[in-house]
N, C-alpha and C positions, 0 to 999 in steps of 0.2 A: 059017368062022372067025367071021363077025360076028354067025352067029345062034347061036353056041354060047354057052351061058350061064356056062360057065367064064371064057370070054374076057371077058366082061362084068364078071363079079364080079373078075377081075383089074384091068380097067380102073378098076372102082369103087374098088377097094383103093389102086391108084396114086393116084388123083385124092385120095382122102381122106387118104392120107399126104402128098400135095403140098399140100394144103389146111391141113392139121396144121402142116406145117413153115411155110408160109406166113403163116401166123397166130401163128406162134412159139409154138405150145402146148406144146412141148418146154422152151422158155425159161420159159414161165410155171409150168408143172408144177416146174421146177428152182427157180425163185425162189421159189413157193410151200412147195416142201419145203426150200429154205434159210430161209426165215423161218420155217417150224416148227421147223427145228433150233436157229436162233436162240433162237425164244421157249423152247425147253425147255433149251437152255444157260443162258438168264438165268434161268430157274426154278430150274435147279440150283445156281447163283450164290447166287442168293437165297436157298435153302434151306441152302447151305453157312454162308452167314453168319448165318442164323438159328441154326444148330446151334452155331457158335463163340459168337454170343452167349449161347445158352442154357447151353452148357459154362462159359462165364466167370460166368454168373449162378449156376450151381451150384457152382462152386469158391469164389464170393464167399459164398454161402450157407454151404458148409462152414467155410470160414474165420470166417466171424461166429459160427457155432454153436460152434466151438471155443473162440472168445474168450468167449462167453457161457458155456459151462462153465468156462472158467478163472476167469473172474468169479464164478460161482456157487460155484466151490469156495474160491475167496478170502473170499467172503462168509461161508461156513460157516464156515471156518477162524478169521475173524475172531471170529464168533459164539460159537465153541466157547472160544476164549482168554478172551474178554471174560466168558464164564459162569464159566470157573475163576477169573479174577480177583474175580469177584462174591461167588464161593464162599468164597474165601479172605478177603476183605473179611469177609463176614458171620460167618466162624467167628473172625476176630479180634476183631470187635467184641463176638461173643458170649462170649467168654472175657474181654473186657475189663470187660463188664459182671457177668459172674460174680465177677470179682475185686473190681471194686468193692463190689458187692453182699457178697460175705466180708468185705472189709476193715470195711464199714460195720457189719455184724453184730457182728465182733470190737470192733469201738469201742463200741458199745452194751453188749456183755456187760462190757468193762472199765469204762464207766460205771458200770453195775449195781453190780458188784463194790465199785467204790469207794464207790457211794453208802450198799453196805450196811454195808462197813466203818464209815464215818463213822456210820451209825447205831447200828450195835453201840457204837461207841466213845462215842457221846454217851448212849445208854442205861446203859453201863457207868459211865460218868462221873456220871449221876443216881443210881444204885445206889450208887455207892461214896460219893457225897456224902451220901445218906439214911443209909447205916448208918454214915458217921461222924459225924454229927450224933448218931443215936441213942447211939452208943458213947460220946461224949463227953458227951452230955446225962447219960447215967447215971452217968458217972464223976466229971465235973466239973460243980461247982455254981456259979452267982453269974455276976458280969461278967467274971471270967478264963474260964470255960465259953465264954461268948458271943463273945468276943475271939479265942479258939482256934478256935472252929468257923469263924467268920467268914475267920481268917486260912488255916485247912485248905481251907477250901471255893474261896478264891480260889486256892490253891497246886495245888489237884487240877484246876480248869478250866484254868490256864495250861499245865499239864504235859499235859493229854489234848488241847487245841486245839493 
């Protein structure tokens, strides 16, 4: 039995296990595995926190993007309303301008008509006076004729003006 190799292999194995137990190798292996498991748990916890933070940032980004889209839509709507108001104002100013220019043209036409009528009256008065002078000069002679001509000229001027 002492010469049998199997026996010595068994003794070596028992001594090996006794040495492993005496040196507390299973405890060290267990604590190493426990430490590794704790490290993995810590990494998982950190990963979970990072994921929650990322989800919060994503939600915040989506909220801000929605707000920005709302603000952009409000700005576009405001610009559209302002453009419409400017269009209405420009149209009103243009109509006012056309109306005032039309009124001014009508006034100028009326003034031109009045001036033409006055010129025709003045010309008619001059022609009538000249004709009256010729007629009276041909029919009436002397001082009486001159007095009548002067009186007629004064009457015609007074009536025409």
